[in-house]
C-alpha positions, 0 to 999 in steps of 0.5 A: 790473112787480113792486114791489120793492127788492132789491140785484140782481134778476140774483141770482135764479137763485142764490136759486131754487136755495136755495129749491128745496133748502129746499122739498124738505126741508120736508115738513110745510110742503108738506103744509100748502101742499097744504091751503091751495092747495085751500082758498084761505083767504087769497084777497083778503087781504094779508099782510106778512111780516117774517122773516129773508129766506133760503130757508126764509122764502121757502118760507113766503112762497110758501106764503102766496101759493099760499094766495091771499094777496098777500104783501109780504116784508121782513127783520127783521135787516139782516145776515140778508137773503140778496140772492139769495133776495130777488131770487128772490122779487122775480123771481117777482112778490112784493113784496120790500123788503130788502137785506143790510147796510141802514142803520138808516134803510134797514131801517126804510124797508123795513119801512114799504114792506112795510106800505104796501099795507095788510096784513090780516095781519102775520107778525112776527119780533121785533116790528118791524112791531108797533113801527111799527103801534103808533107812527107807522103806527097808522092801518094797524091799522084794517082789520088782522085780526091777526098772528102772532109768531115769537120770544120777544122779540116775544111778550114785547113784545106781552104788555107792550102787552096788559098796558098795554091798548095792543095794537091787534090780536089776535096768535097767539104762534107762538113759544110753541107746543110745536112751535116753542120745544121744537125751533126755540129749543132744537135749531135755535138750538143747532145753527145758533149753533155752525154760524155760530161754527165756520164764521166762526172756523174754531176748535175748540170742544173744550177751550175754556171757553164762557160762555152768557148766559141759560138759556131754551130757546135758551140750553139749546140753545146750552149743550147743543151746546157741551157735546157739542162738548167745551167746558167750559160756564159759564152766567150767569142772573138767574132762580134756578130756571133757574140751578138747572136749569143746575147740575143739568144739569152746568154751572157757574153764576156771574155774568158778572163772574166768568165774564169772565176765564174764557171763551174764547167768549161767547154771549149768549141773553137778549133783554135789553141790556148783558149784556156791557159795558165792565168785562167786556171789560176782564177778558177773555182776549186773543183772547176771542170774543164773539157774540150769539144773542138777537134784537137787537144790544144784548146784547154792547155793541159801543158800550162796546167801541168806547169803550175800544178803542185800535184795531180791524180786521177779523181775518177775514170777519165778525170785528172785533178790538178792541185794548184798552189792556192789549194784549188783543184782543176779537173780535166776530162779525157786529157783535154781531147774530144770529150764526146768521143774520148769520154763517150760514144760520140754523136747519136746514131741517127745524127751520124746516119745523115753525116755518113750518108753524105760521106758515102754519096760524096765519095761516089761523086769524087769517084765519078767526077774527081779526075775532071775537077780542079784542085779545090775545095768544093761544096757538097752538091745540093742534090746530094744534100737534099737526097739525104733530107728526102730519105730521112723524111721518107723513113719518118713517113713525113711529106712536105709541100712542093712549089707549083709551076706558078710558084717556081716562076715567081721565085725565079723571076725578077719581074713580079 
């Protein structure tokens, strides 16, 4: 009998359809999977995966299992779990612990259940497994070979642990690979955020003023797509260099205090907390829509909004309107959680094909070399990064130039 905790195992057929659709559109992961099936690098190993449980993640988990691993799958956000996909994976015999809409307590308990079988490798998205493994579940790190981290937020926290000398196992920063942050963070976030917003609100973007908080790779993608949809875009930043970059790319740059009364749609993409707070809400237009595309639900301070609101009600599925004393209503999508996953299907399949191909290869790298690595955060090896790009180009039947021996000598020599 499979060990799982999902909403309804009978939803499995619907989830399986989603998984198969994603799989047929993930040629890079399929190529890596074929290698893993032949090599069996994870034979005898246990892998705990905490990533948004939807169809693309299911393909990654299945690939790891086909490479010999015993896999435990759980979510990394209570509102991003798709119950039919979780059911499909549980029905296939995998350990699955996640239910859409988990309370905070239930969510943490599901993370613990995924770690309970004593994984050799962990794959994290946001660092929640790392948080438990560096606090109340430290004992589980004794036999841990290493881990992989999917997000900017998670890598940032792991870097802090390393800097403080507290990191308990080696981790590959998959997020920092070129085939991850250049595509997943920019093009994936850019498209999926607006897919989620438009599907949830059914409002036009063209002609509106969009305020994008944060101009990292994800913020660049969100701003780029907003501009392409015809919006006037304002960027808020704390980094002077990124602010200058936003100016050079044609956006207005100002503080959130200045932007609050101007925006029609607000998207936070910072990885920090309290980016939009009470004083900002009080200065917003009636009907202003706020949402978050950063990992955690603390960027748009819904707690502040609740304190100053005189009433609230659901205006549309996944949109809560908070009426303020001045009569204006501020709209929050998906409770301030990740808008592209809590109000959508996440990044496009082809984008996650690249990211999860990196994850699978990085997990193989940890399985092979992890025991010899120091307890540090490591960049994804360049050979893994390039392999993903090469496979993708090959699937598109695209060829690129290569350096001649003479060119190799030229670019690698100081003596011209």
